[in-house]
N, CA, C and O atoms as a MOPAC input file, in Angstrom:
PM7 MOZYME 1SCF
protein

 N     22.97900 1     0.04800 1    18.35300 1
 C     22.38900 1     1.36900 1    18.28700 1
 C     21.91100 1     1.78100 1    19.67100 1
 O     21.51500 1     0.96100 1    20.50000 1
 N     21.96700 1     3.04700 1    19.87000 1
 C     21.46400 1     3.55500 1    21.13200 1
 C     19.93900 1     3.54100 1    21.10500 1
 O     19.31200 1     3.44900 1    20.04900 1
 N     19.37600 1     3.63400 1    22.28300 1
 C     17.91900 1     3.55500 1    22.40000 1
 C     17.22500 1     4.70200 1    21.66600 1
 O     16.17200 1     4.49800 1    21.06200 1
 N     17.80100 1     5.90700 1    21.71100 1
 C     17.19500 1     7.06000 1    21.04200 1
 C     17.17000 1     6.91500 1    19.53700 1
 O     16.18800 1     7.27900 1    18.89000 1
 N     18.25800 1     6.37700 1    18.96900 1
 C     18.30700 1     6.17700 1    17.52400 1
 C     17.34700 1     5.07900 1    17.08100 1
 O     16.70700 1     5.19300 1    16.03600 1
 N     17.24800 1     4.01500 1    17.87800 1
 C     16.34600 1     2.92900 1    17.49000 1
 C     14.88800 1     3.37500 1    17.53300 1
 O     14.07700 1     2.93800 1    16.71600 1
 N     14.56100 1     4.23000 1    18.46900 1
 C     13.18100 1     4.73400 1    18.54100 1
 C     12.87900 1     5.60500 1    17.32500 1
 O     11.77400 1     5.55000 1    16.78400 1
 N     13.85100 1     6.40900 1    16.89000 1
 C     13.63600 1     7.24000 1    15.70300 1
 C     13.46900 1     6.38100 1    14.45200 1
 O     12.61400 1     6.65800 1    13.61100 1
 N     14.28500 1     5.34200 1    14.33600 1
 C     14.18700 1     4.45300 1    13.17900 1
 C     12.84200 1     3.73900 1    13.16700 1
 O     12.20300 1     3.63600 1    12.12000 1
 N     12.41400 1     3.25200 1    14.31200 1
 C     11.11500 1     2.56200 1    14.39100 1
 C      9.97700 1     3.53600 1    14.10900 1
 O      8.99100 1     3.16000 1    13.47600 1
 N     10.09600 1     4.77100 1    14.56300 1
 C      9.04100 1     5.75600 1    14.30600 1
 C      8.93600 1     6.06600 1    12.81300 1
 O      7.83300 1     6.15000 1    12.27400 1
 N     10.07100 1     6.23400 1    12.14900 1
 C     10.04000 1     6.49000 1    10.70700 1
 C      9.48200 1     5.28500 1     9.96000 1
 O      8.66500 1     5.43900 1     9.05300 1
 N      9.91900 1     4.08900 1    10.33700 1
 C      9.42500 1     2.86100 1     9.71100 1
 C      7.91600 1     2.71000 1     9.90500 1
 O      7.20800 1     2.29000 1     8.98900 1
 N      7.43200 1     3.05000 1    11.09200 1
 C      5.99700 1     2.95100 1    11.37300 1
 C      5.19700 1     3.92100 1    10.51600 1
 O      4.13200 1     3.56800 1    10.01000 1
 N      5.69500 1     5.12800 1    10.35000 1
 C      4.99500 1     6.11900 1     9.52300 1
 C      4.96400 1     5.66600 1     8.06300 1
 O      3.93400 1     5.78300 1     7.39900 1
 N      6.08500 1     5.15100 1     7.56300 1
 C      6.13200 1     4.67100 1     6.17400 1
 C      5.17300 1     3.50300 1     5.98000 1
 O      4.46300 1     3.44500 1     4.97600 1
 N      5.14600 1     2.57600 1     6.93000 1
 C      4.22500 1     1.43300 1     6.83500 1
 C      2.76900 1     1.89100 1     6.87100 1
 O      1.92700 1     1.34300 1     6.15900 1
 N      2.47200 1     2.89100 1     7.69500 1
 C      1.10500 1     3.40900 1     7.75000 1
 C      0.70700 1     4.05900 1     6.42200 1
 O     -0.42300 1     3.89500 1     5.96500 1
 N      1.62600 1     4.79000 1     5.81100 1
 C      1.32700 1     5.41400 1     4.51800 1
 C      1.12600 1     4.37600 1     3.41600 1
 O      0.23700 1     4.52600 1     2.57800 1
 N      1.94300 1     3.33200 1     3.41300 1
 C      1.77300 1     2.26100 1     2.42500 1
 C      0.44800 1     1.55000 1     2.63900 1
 O     -0.23200 1     1.20000 1     1.67400 1
 N      0.07400 1     1.33400 1     3.89700 1
 C     -1.21400 1     0.69600 1     4.19800 1
 C     -2.37600 1     1.52800 1     3.68600 1
 O     -3.30000 1     1.00000 1     3.06600 1
 N     -2.33200 1     2.82400 1     3.94300 1
 C     -3.42300 1     3.69900 1     3.48700 1
 C     -3.48800 1     3.77400 1     1.96800 1
 O     -4.57600 1     3.73400 1     1.39400 1
 N     -2.33500 1     3.88200 1     1.31100 1
 C     -2.32900 1     3.94500 1    -0.14900 1
 C     -2.82600 1     2.64100 1    -0.75600 1
 O     -3.57600 1     2.65900 1    -1.73300 1
 N     -2.42400 1     1.52800 1    -0.19800 1
 C     -2.86000 1     0.23000 1    -0.70900 1
 C     -4.35300 1     0.02500 1    -0.48300 1
 O     -5.05500 1    -0.48400 1    -1.35600 1
 N     -4.83400 1     0.42000 1     0.68800 1
 C     -6.25900 1     0.27600 1     0.96900 1
 C     -7.08100 1     1.17200 1     0.05100 1
 O     -8.14000 1     0.77200 1    -0.43200 1
 N     -6.58900 1     2.38800 1    -0.18600 1
 C     -7.30500 1     3.30500 1    -1.06200 1
 C     -7.36600 1     2.76200 1    -2.48400 1
 O     -8.42500 1     2.76600 1    -3.11000 1
 N     -6.21800 1     2.29000 1    -2.99600 1
 C     -6.19800 1     1.83500 1    -4.38500 1
 C     -6.96200 1     0.53300 1    -4.57600 1
 O     -7.54600 1     0.31400 1    -5.63800 1
 N     -6.96900 1    -0.32400 1    -3.57700 1
 C     -7.64600 1    -1.61800 1    -3.72200 1
 C     -9.14000 1    -1.53900 1    -3.47900 1
 O     -9.92800 1    -2.08400 1    -4.25200 1
 N     -9.52700 1    -0.88000 1    -2.43300 1
 C    -10.91600 1    -0.96700 1    -1.99200 1
 C    -11.71300 1     0.29600 1    -2.27500 1
 O    -12.70900 1     0.26900 1    -2.99700 1
 N    -11.27100 1     1.38000 1    -1.70800 1
 C    -12.08000 1     2.59100 1    -1.73500 1
 C    -12.21800 1     3.18500 1    -3.13200 1
 O    -13.29300 1     3.66400 1    -3.49100 1
 N    -11.14800 1     3.16100 1    -3.92600 1
 C    -11.21200 1     3.71600 1    -5.27000 1
 C    -12.17900 1     2.92400 1    -6.15100 1
 O    -12.96000 1     3.50900 1    -6.90300 1
 N    -12.12600 1     1.60200 1    -6.05800 1
 C    -13.03400 1     0.78000 1    -6.86500 1
 C    -14.48600 1     0.97000 1    -6.44900 1
 O    -15.37500 1     1.02400 1    -7.29900 1
 N    -14.72800 1     1.07100 1    -5.14800 1
 C    -16.09600 1     1.31200 1    -4.69100 1
 C    -16.59900 1     2.68300 1    -5.13100 1
 O    -17.76100 1     2.82700 1    -5.51100 1
 N    -15.73100 1     3.68900 1    -5.08000 1
 C    -16.12400 1     5.03200 1    -5.51200 1
 C    -16.44100 1     5.05500 1    -7.00400 1
 O    -17.44400 1     5.64000 1    -7.41300 1
 N    -15.60000 1     4.42900 1    -7.81600 1
 C    -15.85700 1     4.41400 1    -9.26100 1
 C    -17.12100 1     3.63200 1    -9.59900 1
 O    -17.85700 1     4.00700 1   -10.51100 1
 N    -17.37500 1     2.55100 1    -8.87300 1
 C    -18.60200 1     1.78800 1    -9.08600 1
 C    -19.81900 1     2.64300 1    -8.76700 1
 O    -20.80100 1     2.62900 1    -9.50900 1
 N    -19.76000 1     3.39000 1    -7.66500 1
 C    -20.88000 1     4.24900 1    -7.27800 1
 C    -21.04200 1     5.41500 1    -8.25200 1
 O    -22.16000 1     5.74600 1    -8.64600 1
 N    -19.94000 1     6.03200 1    -8.63400 1
 C    -19.99000 1     7.23900 1    -9.45400 1
 C    -20.47400 1     6.96400 1   -10.87400 1
 O    -21.30400 1     7.70900 1   -11.39400 1
 N    -19.96800 1     5.90200 1   -11.51100 1
 C    -20.27600 1     5.64600 1   -12.91300 1
 C    -21.29000 1     4.53500 1   -13.12600 1
 O    -21.58700 1     4.18000 1   -14.26700 1
 N    -21.82500 1     3.98200 1   -12.04600 1
 C    -22.86100 1     2.93200 1   -12.10800 1
 C    -22.40100 1     1.72400 1   -12.93700 1
 O    -23.20300 1     1.09800 1   -13.63100 1
 N    -21.10500 1     1.40500 1   -12.85800 1
 C    -20.55100 1     0.23200 1   -13.53000 1
 C    -19.71400 1    -0.53700 1   -12.52500 1
 O    -19.27200 1     0.01300 1   -11.51700 1
 N    -19.50300 1    -1.80000 1   -12.80600 1
 C    -18.73800 1    -2.63800 1   -11.89900 1
 C    -17.25500 1    -2.60100 1   -12.28100 1
 O    -16.83800 1    -3.22200 1   -13.26000 1
 N    -16.45600 1    -1.85400 1   -11.48200 1
 C    -15.02100 1    -1.73600 1   -11.73300 1
 C    -14.20600 1    -2.61500 1   -10.79200 1
 O    -12.97700 1    -2.55000 1   -10.80800 1
 N    -14.85300 1    -3.42800 1    -9.98200 1
 C    -14.12000 1    -4.21600 1    -8.99700 1
 C    -13.23800 1    -5.28200 1    -9.63100 1
 O    -12.19600 1    -5.61600 1    -9.06700 1
 N    -13.61200 1    -5.82000 1   -10.76600 1
 C    -12.83000 1    -6.85900 1   -11.41700 1
 C    -12.26100 1    -6.39600 1   -12.75600 1
 O    -11.99900 1    -7.21400 1   -13.63800 1
 N    -12.07100 1    -5.09800 1   -12.90700 1
 C    -11.61700 1    -4.54900 1   -14.18300 1
 C    -10.11700 1    -4.74200 1   -14.36500 1
 O     -9.34000 1    -4.67000 1   -13.41300 1
 N     -9.74000 1    -4.98300 1   -15.59000 1
 C     -8.32500 1    -5.01800 1   -15.97400 1
 C     -8.23100 1    -4.64100 1   -17.44200 1
 O     -9.23900 1    -4.62600 1   -18.14800 1
 N     -7.02400 1    -4.33700 1   -17.90300 1
 C     -6.82900 1    -3.85500 1   -19.26200 1
 C     -5.61100 1    -4.51500 1   -19.87900 1
 O     -4.61400 1    -4.77100 1   -19.20400 1
 N     -5.70700 1    -4.78800 1   -21.17700 1
 C     -4.56200 1    -5.27200 1   -21.93700 1
 C     -4.37700 1    -4.32800 1   -23.11400 1
 O     -5.32000 1    -4.06000 1   -23.85900 1
 N     -3.15900 1    -3.82600 1   -23.27800 1
 C     -2.86600 1    -2.92600 1   -24.38200 1
 C     -1.63200 1    -3.38900 1   -25.12400 1
 O     -0.65000 1    -3.79900 1   -24.50500 1
 N     -1.67100 1    -3.32800 1   -26.44800 1
 C     -0.53300 1    -3.72000 1   -27.26500 1
 C     -0.01600 1    -2.47600 1   -27.97100 1
 O     -0.74700 1    -1.80500 1   -28.70000 1
 N      1.25900 1    -2.18300 1   -27.74000 1
 C      1.89000 1    -1.01200 1   -28.33500 1
 C      3.04700 1    -1.50300 1   -29.18700 1
 O      3.88900 1    -2.26800 1   -28.71600 1
 N      3.08900 1    -1.07600 1   -30.40800 1
 C      4.18800 1    -1.50000 1   -31.26600 1
 C      3.96500 1    -1.02900 1   -32.68500 1
 O      2.94200 1    -0.42700 1   -33.01200 1
 N      4.92600 1    -1.31100 1   -33.49900 1
 C      4.81500 1    -0.91400 1   -34.88600 1
 C      5.73200 1    -1.74800 1   -35.75400 1
 O      6.35100 1    -2.70500 1   -35.28900 1
 N      5.81400 1    -1.37200 1   -37.03100 1
 C      6.62700 1    -2.13700 1   -37.97400 1
 C      8.11800 1    -1.90500 1   -37.75300 1
 O      8.93300 1    -2.74700 1   -38.13300 1
 N      8.48100 1    -0.79700 1   -37.15600 1
 C      9.90200 1    -0.48400 1   -37.04400 1
 C     10.49400 1    -0.72000 1   -35.65800 1
 O     11.65800 1    -0.38400 1   -35.44100 1
 N      9.75200 1    -1.27900 1   -34.72100 1
 C     10.29900 1    -1.46100 1   -33.37900 1
 C      9.68200 1    -2.65300 1   -32.66800 1
 O      8.81400 1    -3.33700 1   -33.21000 1
 N     10.13600 1    -2.88700 1   -31.46100 1
 C      9.60400 1    -4.02100 1   -30.70200 1
 C      8.16500 1    -3.77000 1   -30.24900 1
 O      7.72800 1    -2.62800 1   -30.10800 1
 N      7.47000 1    -4.83200 1   -30.03500 1
 C      6.08800 1    -4.76500 1   -29.56900 1
 C      6.06800 1    -5.00200 1   -28.06500 1
 O      6.72400 1    -5.91800 1   -27.56900 1
 N      5.32500 1    -4.18800 1   -27.34700 1
 C      5.20300 1    -4.32900 1   -25.90600 1
 C      3.74800 1    -4.59200 1   -25.55900 1
 O      2.84400 1    -3.97600 1   -26.12300 1
 N      3.53300 1    -5.49700 1   -24.64200 1
 C      2.19400 1    -5.81200 1   -24.16200 1
 C      2.12000 1    -5.38000 1   -22.70000 1
 O      2.89100 1    -5.85200 1   -21.86400 1
 N      1.19700 1    -4.49100 1   -22.40400 1
 C      1.00000 1    -4.01200 1   -21.05000 1
 C     -0.28600 1    -4.61100 1   -20.49500 1
 O     -1.33600 1    -4.56400 1   -21.13500 1
 N     -0.18700 1    -5.16700 1   -19.30800 1
 C     -1.35000 1    -5.74500 1   -18.63900 1
 C     -1.50700 1    -5.02300 1   -17.31000 1
 O     -0.57000 1    -4.95900 1   -16.51400 1
 N     -2.68400 1    -4.48700 1   -17.07700 1
 C     -2.93000 1    -3.81700 1   -15.80500 1
 C     -4.05700 1    -4.52000 1   -15.08800 1
 O     -4.99300 1    -5.03900 1   -15.69500 1
 N     -3.93700 1    -4.51800 1   -13.80500 1
 C     -4.95900 1    -5.14400 1   -12.96700 1
 C     -4.85100 1    -4.56900 1   -11.57400 1
 O     -4.69000 1    -3.35900 1   -11.41600 1
 N     -4.93400 1    -5.40400 1   -10.56800 1
 C     -4.78400 1    -4.93900 1    -9.19900 1
 C     -3.35800 1    -4.48700 1    -8.95900 1
 O     -2.40400 1    -5.12700 1    -9.40000 1
 N     -3.22700 1    -3.37800 1    -8.25500 1
 C     -1.90900 1    -2.85800 1    -7.92300 1
 C     -1.24100 1    -3.74400 1    -6.88400 1
 O     -0.05600 1    -4.05400 1    -7.00500 1
 N     -1.96300 1    -4.13900 1    -5.90000 1
 C     -1.40300 1    -4.98700 1    -4.86100 1
 C     -2.48900 1    -5.90400 1    -4.32000 1
 O     -3.68100 1    -5.64400 1    -4.48200 1
 N     -2.07000 1    -6.94400 1    -3.69600 1
 C     -3.01600 1    -7.89100 1    -3.14000 1
 C     -3.45200 1    -7.44400 1    -1.75000 1
 O     -2.80900 1    -6.58200 1    -1.15100 1
 N     -4.52500 1    -8.01400 1    -1.23400 1
 C     -4.93800 1    -7.67500 1     0.13200 1
 C     -3.91500 1    -8.10000 1     1.17600 1
 O     -3.89500 1    -7.56100 1     2.28200 1
 N     -3.06400 1    -9.06400 1     0.83200 1
 C     -2.03100 1    -9.49900 1     1.77600 1
 C     -1.02300 1    -8.38600 1     2.03500 1
 O     -0.54000 1    -8.23700 1     3.15800 1
 N     -0.70700 1    -7.61500 1     1.02100 1
 C      0.22300 1    -6.50100 1     1.19700 1
 C     -0.34300 1    -5.49200 1     2.19100 1
 O      0.37500 1    -5.00100 1     3.06200 1
 N     -1.61000 1    -5.18900 1     2.06100 1
 C     -2.25300 1    -4.26300 1     2.98600 1
 C     -2.23500 1    -4.82200 1     4.39700 1
 O     -1.95600 1    -4.09500 1     5.35000 1
 N     -2.53100 1    -6.11500 1     4.54000 1
 C     -2.56600 1    -6.74100 1     5.86100 1
 C     -1.18200 1    -6.76600 1     6.51000 1
 O     -1.06000 1    -6.51400 1     7.70900 1
 N     -0.14700 1    -7.06400 1     5.73700 1
 C      1.20700 1    -7.12600 1     6.29100 1
 C      1.66200 1    -5.74100 1     6.75900 1
 O      2.20800 1    -5.60400 1     7.85400 1
 N      1.44000 1    -4.73000 1     5.94300 1
 C      1.86500 1    -3.39200 1     6.34400 1
 C      1.01300 1    -2.84800 1     7.48800 1
 O      1.51400 1    -2.08100 1     8.31000 1
 N     -0.25000 1    -3.22500 1     7.55800 1
 C     -1.07600 1    -2.82600 1     8.69800 1
 C     -0.56200 1    -3.48100 1     9.98200 1
 O     -0.51700 1    -2.84300 1    11.03400 1
 N     -0.17700 1    -4.74600 1     9.89100 1
 C      0.37700 1    -5.43700 1    11.05500 1
 C      1.69500 1    -4.80300 1    11.48700 1
 O      1.93000 1    -4.62500 1    12.68200 1
 N      2.55900 1    -4.46100 1    10.53100 1
 C      3.81400 1    -3.79500 1    10.87000 1
 C      3.57400 1    -2.42700 1    11.50800 1
 O      4.30700 1    -2.02400 1    12.41200 1
 N      2.55500 1    -1.71800 1    11.04000 1
 C      2.21000 1    -0.42800 1    11.63900 1
 C      1.76400 1    -0.60400 1    13.08300 1
 O      2.18000 1     0.15200 1    13.96100 1
 N      0.92200 1    -1.59600 1    13.32900 1
 C      0.43900 1    -1.85500 1    14.69200 1
 C      1.59300 1    -2.26300 1    15.60300 1
 O      1.66900 1    -1.81100 1    16.74600 1
 N      2.49500 1    -3.11600 1    15.10400 1
 C      3.64400 1    -3.51900 1    15.91400 1
 C      4.55200 1    -2.32800 1    16.22300 1
 O      5.08000 1    -2.22500 1    17.33000 1
 N      4.73400 1    -1.43800 1    15.26300 1
 C      5.53800 1    -0.25000 1    15.50800 1
 C      4.92500 1     0.65900 1    16.55100 1
 O      5.63300 1     1.20800 1    17.39400 1
 N      3.61600 1     0.82100 1    16.50000 1
 C      2.92400 1     1.65800 1    17.48700 1
 C      3.03300 1     1.04500 1    18.87700 1
 O      3.24500 1     1.75600 1    19.85900 1
 N      2.88700 1    -0.27700 1    18.95900 1
 C      3.00400 1    -0.94800 1    20.25600 1
 C      4.41800 1    -0.79400 1    20.80800 1
 O      4.59700 1    -0.51800 1    21.99400 1
 N      5.42400 1    -0.97400 1    19.94800 1
 C      6.81900 1    -0.82400 1    20.39600 1
 C      7.09000 1     0.59200 1    20.88700 1
 O      7.72100 1     0.78100 1    21.92700 1
 N      6.61900 1     1.58100 1    20.14600 1
 C      6.84000 1     2.96700 1    20.56000 1
 C      6.11900 1     3.28400 1    21.86600 1
 O      6.63300 1     4.03700 1    22.69300 1
 N      4.93600 1     2.71400 1    22.05200 1
 C      4.19700 1     2.93000 1    23.30000 1
 C      4.92900 1     2.30000 1    24.47700 1
 O      5.03500 1     2.90700 1    25.54200 1
 N      5.43100 1     1.09000 1    24.28800 1
 C      6.15100 1     0.40600 1    25.37100 1
 C      7.45900 1     1.13700 1    25.67600 1
 O      7.83100 1     1.27800 1    26.84100 1
 N      8.15400 1     1.60000 1    24.64500 1
 C      9.40300 1     2.32600 1    24.85500 1
 C      9.16000 1     3.63300 1    25.59200 1
 O      9.96300 1     4.03100 1    26.43500 1
 N      8.06400 1     4.29900 1    25.28000 1
 C      7.74000 1     5.55200 1    25.97000 1
 C      7.37100 1     5.28000 1    27.41900 1
 O      7.72600 1     6.05400 1    28.30800 1
 N      6.65600 1     4.17800 1    27.66300 1
 C      6.25800 1     3.83000 1    29.02900 1
 C      7.47400 1     3.48300 1    29.88200 1
 O      7.54200 1     3.85900 1    31.05300 1
 N      8.45200 1     2.75400 1    29.28700 1
 C      9.66400 1     2.39200 1    30.02200 1
 C     10.54200 1     3.60300 1    30.30700 1
 O     11.25400 1     3.64000 1    31.31100 1
 N     10.48700 1     4.58500 1    29.42800 1
 C     11.32400 1     5.77500 1    29.57100 1
 C     10.90300 1     6.62400 1    30.74800 1
 O     11.75400 1     7.23200 1    31.39800 1
 N      9.61100 1     6.68500 1    31.04300 1
 C      9.11500 1     7.53100 1    32.13500 1
 C      9.09600 1     6.82600 1    33.45300 1
 O      8.70300 1     7.41300 1    34.46200 1

């Protein structure tokens, strides 16, 4: 790939990684803290189990808990930082 195309690909990848990091951080940390503050209950360790089914069909069990682990947030944050560093170095070399 040419240098211009690789910079565009890295820039798009960096933006996507930053958005995933923000969404993961919001869903894991900030949302739980906000709900705990707003409703005066502890939602940090909340999870739900629901059973849906009937006599005429299959039964499904849905389990909800954490959307993602803190490792996912850390990995995407690291990828975002590496992308920013690469773009900065590429811009510095270009001038």
